[in-house]
C-alpha positions as CSV (number, residue, x, y, z in Angstrom):
1,X,-0.5,-24.0,3.7
2,X,0.5,-21.1,1.2
3,X,-3.2,-20.0,0.5
4,X,-3.8,-20.0,4.3
5,X,-0.4,-17.8,5.0
6,X,-1.6,-15.6,2.1
7,X,-4.4,-14.1,4.3
8,X,-7.8,-15.5,2.5
9,X,-10.9,-15.9,4.2
10,X,-11.4,-19.2,2.7
11,X,-10.8,-21.8,-0.2
12,X,-12.9,-22.6,-2.9
13,X,-12.2,-25.5,-5.2
14,X,-13.2,-25.3,-8.9
15,X,-14.5,-28.8,-9.7
16,X,-16.9,-27.1,-12.5
17,X,-14.8,-25.5,-15.0
18,X,-15.5,-27.0,-18.5
19,X,-12.7,-25.3,-20.5
20,X,-10.6,-27.8,-22.5
21,X,-7.2,-26.8,-21.5
22,X,-8.4,-27.3,-17.7
23,X,-10.1,-30.5,-18.3
24,X,-7.2,-32.0,-20.5
25,X,-5.1,-31.8,-17.3
26,X,-7.4,-33.8,-15.3
27,X,-8.8,-30.6,-13.6
28,X,-12.0,-28.7,-13.2
29,X,-14.9,-30.6,-14.3
30,X,-12.9,-33.6,-15.3
31,X,-12.7,-34.4,-11.6
32,X,-16.5,-35.3,-12.1
33,X,-15.0,-38.7,-14.1
34,X,-12.4,-38.9,-11.3
35,X,-14.4,-38.7,-7.8
36,X,-11.9,-40.4,-5.8
37,X,-9.2,-38.1,-6.8
38,X,-11.7,-35.1,-6.3
39,X,-12.4,-36.6,-2.5
40,X,-8.7,-36.9,-1.8
41,X,-8.0,-33.5,-3.2
42,X,-10.5,-32.0,-0.8
43,X,-9.2,-33.9,2.1
44,X,-5.7,-32.7,1.5
45,X,-6.9,-29.2,1.1
46,X,-8.8,-29.5,4.5
47,X,-5.5,-30.7,6.0
48,X,-3.7,-27.6,4.9
49,X,-6.3,-24.9,5.3
50,X,-6.6,-25.1,8.9
51,X,-9.3,-23.2,10.2
52,X,-10.1,-21.7,6.8
53,X,-13.3,-22.9,5.2
54,X,-13.2,-25.1,2.2
55,X,-15.9,-25.0,-0.5
56,X,-16.4,-26.6,-3.6
57,X,-18.3,-25.5,-6.9
58,X,-19.2,-28.3,-9.5
59,X,-21.8,-29.4,-12.1
60,X,-24.8,-31.6,-12.5
61,X,-22.8,-33.9,-14.5
62,X,-20.0,-34.4,-17.3
63,X,-21.4,-35.8,-20.3
64,X,-25.1,-36.0,-18.9
65,X,-27.0,-35.3,-15.9
66,X,-25.9,-37.9,-13.3
67,X,-25.1,-36.0,-10.0
68,X,-26.4,-38.2,-7.2
69,X,-23.4,-40.4,-6.3
70,X,-20.9,-37.5,-7.2
71,X,-22.7,-34.8,-4.8
72,X,-23.1,-37.5,-2.1
73,X,-19.4,-38.2,-2.5
74,X,-18.6,-34.1,-2.2
75,X,-21.1,-33.8,0.7
76,X,-19.6,-36.6,2.6
77,X,-16.2,-34.4,2.9
78,X,-18.3,-32.0,4.9
79,X,-17.4,-28.8,2.8
80,X,-18.6,-25.3,4.1
81,X,-20.4,-24.7,0.9
82,X,-21.3,-27.0,-2.2
83,X,-22.0,-24.5,-5.4
84,X,-23.8,-26.1,-8.0
85,X,-23.8,-24.8,-11.6
86,X,-27.1,-26.4,-13.2
87,X,-25.3,-27.6,-16.2
88,X,-23.2,-30.5,-17.4
89,X,-19.8,-30.3,-18.5
90,X,-20.7,-31.0,-22.1
91,X,-23.4,-28.2,-22.1
92,X,-21.2,-25.6,-21.2
93,X,-23.2,-22.4,-21.4
94,X,-25.0,-23.4,-24.3
95,X,-28.5,-24.3,-22.6
96,X,-30.5,-22.9,-20.0
97,X,-29.4,-23.9,-16.4
98,X,-31.3,-27.2,-15.2
99,X,-32.7,-25.2,-11.8
100,X,-34.9,-27.9,-11.3
101,X,-31.9,-30.5,-10.9
102,X,-30.4,-27.8,-8.4
103,X,-33.5,-27.8,-6.4
104,X,-33.1,-31.7,-6.4
105,X,-29.7,-31.3,-5.1
106,X,-31.3,-29.2,-2.2
107,X,-33.3,-32.1,-1.3
108,X,-30.7,-34.5,-1.7
109,X,-28.3,-32.6,0.8
110,X,-31.0,-32.3,3.4
111,X,-32.0,-35.9,3.0
112,X,-28.1,-37.1,3.6
113,X,-28.0,-34.7,6.8
114,X,-25.5,-32.6,5.3
115,X,-24.9,-29.2,7.1
116,X,-23.2,-27.7,3.9
117,X,-24.7,-24.3,2.4
118,X,-26.0,-25.1,-1.3
119,X,-25.7,-22.5,-3.5
120,X,-27.3,-22.4,-7.1
121,X,-25.4,-20.9,-10.3
122,X,-26.4,-20.5,-13.8
123,X,-28.5,-17.8,-15.5
124,X,-29.1,-15.5,-12.5
125,X,-30.1,-12.4,-14.2
126,X,-30.1,-9.9,-11.4
127,X,-30.9,-9.6,-7.7
128,X,-34.6,-9.8,-8.1
129,X,-33.9,-13.4,-10.3
130,X,-31.7,-14.2,-7.5
131,X,-34.2,-13.8,-4.7
132,X,-36.8,-15.6,-6.9
133,X,-34.7,-18.7,-7.4
134,X,-33.7,-18.9,-3.7
135,X,-37.3,-19.2,-2.8
136,X,-38.5,-21.5,-5.6
137,X,-35.6,-23.8,-5.3
138,X,-34.4,-23.9,-1.8
139,X,-31.0,-22.8,-2.2
140,X,-29.1,-21.0,0.5
141,X,-27.9,-18.4,-1.8
142,X,-26.6,-18.0,-5.7
143,X,-23.6,-17.3,-7.3
144,X,-23.5,-14.7,-10.0
145,X,-21.5,-14.9,-13.2
146,X,-22.0,-13.6,-16.4
147,X,-24.8,-10.9,-15.4
148,X,-21.8,-9.3,-13.6
149,X,-20.1,-8.7,-17.0
150,X,-20.2,-4.8,-17.7
151,X,-22.6,-4.4,-14.8
152,X,-20.8,-4.1,-11.4
153,X,-23.7,-1.9,-10.4
154,X,-26.0,-4.9,-10.4
155,X,-25.5,-5.3,-6.3
156,X,-26.9,-1.9,-5.9
157,X,-30.0,-3.3,-7.7
158,X,-29.5,-2.3,-11.1
159,X,-31.3,-4.8,-13.7
160,X,-29.0,-3.1,-16.6
161,X,-26.8,0.0,-17.0
162,X,-29.2,1.9,-19.1
163,X,-29.4,4.6,-15.9
164,X,-25.5,4.7,-15.3
165,X,-24.2,8.1,-16.5
166,X,-21.7,7.6,-19.5
167,X,-18.8,9.2,-17.4
168,X,-19.4,6.7,-14.5
169,X,-19.2,3.9,-17.1
170,X,-15.8,5.1,-18.4
171,X,-14.2,5.7,-15.2
172,X,-15.3,2.3,-14.0
173,X,-13.6,0.8,-17.4
174,X,-10.4,2.9,-16.4
175,X,-10.3,1.7,-12.9
176,X,-11.4,-2.0,-13.6
177,X,-8.3,-1.8,-16.2
178,X,-6.1,-0.6,-13.6
179,X,-6.7,-3.0,-11.0
180,X,-6.3,-5.6,-13.7
181,X,-2.8,-4.6,-14.5
182,X,-1.9,-4.3,-10.7
183,X,-3.2,-7.6,-9.7
184,X,-2.1,-9.6,-12.8
185,X,1.6,-8.6,-13.5
186,X,2.9,-12.4,-13.5
187,X,4.1,-12.7,-17.1
188,X,3.1,-16.0,-17.3
189,X,-0.4,-14.9,-17.1
190,X,-2.3,-13.5,-20.2
191,X,-2.5,-10.2,-19.1
192,X,-3.9,-7.2,-20.7
193,X,-5.4,-9.1,-23.8
194,X,-8.0,-10.9,-21.4
195,X,-9.3,-7.4,-19.8
196,X,-10.7,-6.5,-23.6
197,X,-13.3,-8.8,-23.4
198,X,-15.1,-6.8,-20.7
199,X,-15.1,-3.4,-22.6
200,X,-17.9,-4.4,-25.2
201,X,-20.0,-5.3,-22.1
202,X,-19.3,-2.0,-20.2
203,X,-19.8,0.0,-23.1
204,X,-23.6,-1.1,-24.0
205,X,-25.7,2.0,-24.4
206,X,-22.7,4.4,-24.5
207,X,-22.7,6.8,-27.7
208,X,-20.4,5.9,-30.2
209,X,-20.0,2.4,-28.5
210,X,-19.1,0.2,-31.6
211,X,-16.2,2.9,-32.4
212,X,-14.9,2.9,-28.7
213,X,-15.1,-1.0,-28.6
214,X,-13.2,-1.3,-31.8
215,X,-10.6,0.9,-30.8
216,X,-10.0,-0.6,-27.4
217,X,-10.0,-4.0,-29.0
218,X,-6.9,-2.9,-31.2
219,X,-4.9,-1.0,-28.5
220,X,-2.0,-3.1,-27.4
221,X,-1.7,-1.6,-23.7
222,X,-3.9,-0.1,-20.6
223,X,-2.2,3.2,-21.3
224,X,-3.9,3.1,-24.9
225,X,-7.5,2.3,-23.4
226,X,-6.8,5.3,-20.9
227,X,-6.1,7.7,-23.7
228,X,-9.3,6.6,-25.3
229,X,-11.3,7.0,-22.2
230,X,-9.9,10.6,-22.0
231,X,-10.6,11.6,-25.4
232,X,-14.2,10.3,-25.1
233,X,-14.7,12.3,-21.7
234,X,-13.3,15.4,-23.3
235,X,-16.1,14.8,-26.4
236,X,-18.6,14.3,-23.6
237,X,-17.6,17.6,-22.1
238,X,-17.4,19.7,-25.2
239,X,-21.1,18.4,-26.2
240,X,-22.3,19.4,-22.7
241,X,-20.9,22.9,-23.1
242,X,-22.2,23.1,-26.6
243,X,-25.9,22.3,-25.1
244,X,-25.4,25.0,-22.6
245,X,-24.3,27.7,-24.7
246,X,-27.2,27.0,-27.2
């Protein structure tokens, strides 16, 4: 009810997170081992959600690929969307995603008469790859993850950021950091240090990327990042002036 009253468009329950600190609490992918509890959680969420759609994301097994009973139990709760990450919990992201298994789950859902949309997740590299996977495996769509690290331009069709101007990359780093601070101000959250993991991805292809990345990693505040960005922009502007003068 709290989430509903906050004005969100839907509720997505993550039953696929493989992190130890999450699984040790019986959450995330650990719910694959507790299917009755998982079903109860979905049912309770749907009761409290009112008219909000409830969706679920999960994996194809915990220790090994074993999805049939688990997926059928989830589908029986009638989620609006079921997103399948094509790896087991133990596989983390260490092996290629098993898209053949995701395709099998699409077939299973259809044979069960489910109306849930089935989304695939794992190793979707860009929009071209997303379209290919939809066509090849029959999913209703895909969920993007790591491909977006440092490349929010992906939705504009950029397969990489080699053609994105350096100035634009730096300004996006600034804006991302600002939004991170505005939205994650709870002192109980990790906060700014978590933002640092994105800088390396953004800086790929940027002149002096290693130096900039190292400086951003050492800084202790968003203001330090903004100073580094301003200095980098000043350096670029000076270079442009030199080129025009020569």
